[in-house]
N, C-alpha and C positions, 0 to 999 in steps of 0.2 A: 291910232292906237291897237284898234279893232284889226284895222289891216294889218298892221305891222306883226300882234301877238298871233295873228293865223299863220302868217310866215313862218316866222319861225317854229313855229308849234308844228306845222309840217315838215319842214325841215328835219325838225327833230325827231319825228315820227320815222321819218324815211332813213336820217342817220341810225340810227338806233339798229334797226335791222340789218344794214350793210356791217359795223361795227362786228356786230354778231356774229356773221358769215367771214368777214374777214379774220375775227378772232380765232373759228372756228378752225377755218385754214391752216394759220399760222399754229396750233395746236394739233393737226394732224401732221402738217412737216413738221415740228420738234417731234412727234411722236415715230415718223418712220423713220429720224434719222438713229435712234436708241438703238442699241444693240439687243437683241431677243438675245433670251437666257438659252440656250441647247439644253436637250435631256440632258439630263445630267447621267454618263455613264457608269457604269456599276461594276469594278471590278468580278470577274468572274475565274476560278482557276489557279493554282499557285504560281510564284515567278517565273520567270523562263529557263526552265535548263536547255542545257546541252545535249546537240544531238546529232552523232557522224554525220559529217559532210560528203557528199558521193563523189565520182569524179567529176562533176560541171561544177565549175566555180562562179560563183557566185556572192548577194549580201542579203541576210534577212535573220531573222528571227526564228525559233523552233517552235513546233504546235504545243502547246501544253495544254493545262485545266480540263477540262472535261470533256470537249470534246476531240479533245488527244486520243480518246478508244473509240471514233469513229471508224471505219473502215476506209482503209486508205485506198487507192487504186494505183495502177502505174502511169509515170507522167506522159503527159502527148510530147509530139514535135514540138518547137521553136514556131510559131505564127502569132501574128500581132495580133494585138486585141483592137477591137473595133466598137465595142459597147457593154458595159457594165450592168446587171437589175439586179435588186435586192428586193424582192417580193413584201419582205415585213415591212418596210420601213416605207416604199414606193417611188423608188429612185432606180430610173431609168435613164439611163445619160451614155451619150459619143465620149469618146476618149479623146483628150488632148495629147501630145508625147510633150514630158518632159523629162528636163534632161538637166547639167548640173548650172551653177548660178556660181555668179565671178569667186563669188566666198567661200564653192565648194560646198554651198550646202543645194538640198533637192528644189528646183523650179517647181512653183505653185501656178495653178490653171490660169489662163487670161481671162476667157470668162468663167464668172461663178458658178452659171449656171450648168458646169461641168464637169465631171472627174478628168482628171490625168493620169497619165500611165508613165509610170517612170523609166525610161528606155536605156539606164546603164544595167538594171535588171534581166532576169530571163521574164520572159513574155509567160502571162499567167497558161496556167497546167502544164511547162515545160516543168524540169527540175529545177531546186531551188526558190528560191522567194522574191514573185514576185511584187510589184506594189503599187497602190493605186491610192490617191491623195485626192483633194475636194476642201473646197472653203467651208466653212459651219454658218460663216455669214458674210455679207457683203454691202456697205453702206446703210446698214440699220434692217437687209431684209434675207429671210433665210434664205440661204444656198442649197448647192446640192445633196452637200453631206451632214446640214442639221440635226436631221435625226441621230446619228450614227450610233450615240450615244445609248441608243436605244437596244438595239442589238443585242442579242442573246445566244448562250450557246447552243448550237442547234439549228439557227438559222439556215438560210439557203441563200447562196451569191452567186449567179450564174455570169459568166463574162464569156460574149461572142467572140469568136474570132476570123480572121480573113481565109482562114483555112477552111469556112465551112463548118466545125467544132465549136460547139459550148462547151466551154468549160465549169463545170457545179462543184460548188466549192461549199463546205459547211463552216461555220464558226464555230470556234476552239474555245475562243475566251476574248474578252475584252479589257483592256488596260488603261491607264492614265500616268502620264506620266508628266511633271513640272518640266519646262524648256529647258530651262537652265539643270536641268540633272536627266536629261535625255540619255538613256541607254541605247545607244546606237549602234554597237555591237553586238547586244544582244536584239534587236530589233532589225536588223539587216543583215546577222551572221546567218550562212546557209545551212540546209538541211539537207535531207536525205528525201524528200520528198518533193512532188509537186504542192506551194505554201503562197498563199497571199495574205499581204499583209495592207485593211484600208486606215488609211490614217488624214487625221482634220483637227483641228482646235478645241480647246475646251477649255473650262473653270470657269470662273467669273469673270467677267468684259471689264478692264479699266475705259473707264473715259476718258483718264486724265492722260495714259500712255496710246491710248487705243490699241490695246491689247491683249490678246485672251494667254495666259498664263501658262494652259498644257498642253500635249498634246494628248488626244485620245487615239489607240490603235486596235486594231480587228483583228487577231490571228486567227487564220483560216486553212483548211486543208482541202487539197482535191479529193473529192471522193466520188466522182462522177464525169460520163462528158456523153455529150448525143450531137447527131446532127440536123 
């Protein structure tokens, strides 16, 4: 009896730590599958206002808000972008090319760690609205544009281009829109200067629908360039 009891006690003492370890691993796995809440974007500036379109066609929203008074510079010739850098939120990403999906909406990047440039629009630095999009989270892990909501008017965005120039943009404003009431015309309307739009998801994640209900849009204007 004593030997049997001793064996059972040994098995129990060994099993308890194993169960605790397994339980801890399961908890860790469960936590990694949760969608972390991205920073809440604080809308800045007023609603979009119309800007006269230049001779070049394109689609974009106008530059508005506090940053709209930043000193604009002449647009650059077209050149494909290769990397976007946002120092204030520690983003540096090469760029995928995004087209239109079958439902005529903009494609999203295949790699959640990378942002993507919307190819039907102008190239960053050229006249009109260039659009760069990125995921906010992916499978419970923060993605490239997770901290986009932390941006504020005056922040810098650099886009390196194939021609060796870096287009420098200054954030004008940040806005949040419900996806089912997204102001497509306002966001993509043409502008009379070189503009940039950064887009990601936002709002409170729905576990039931696996869905963020909002889009965060950052409006920026070209304010310089260098080689």
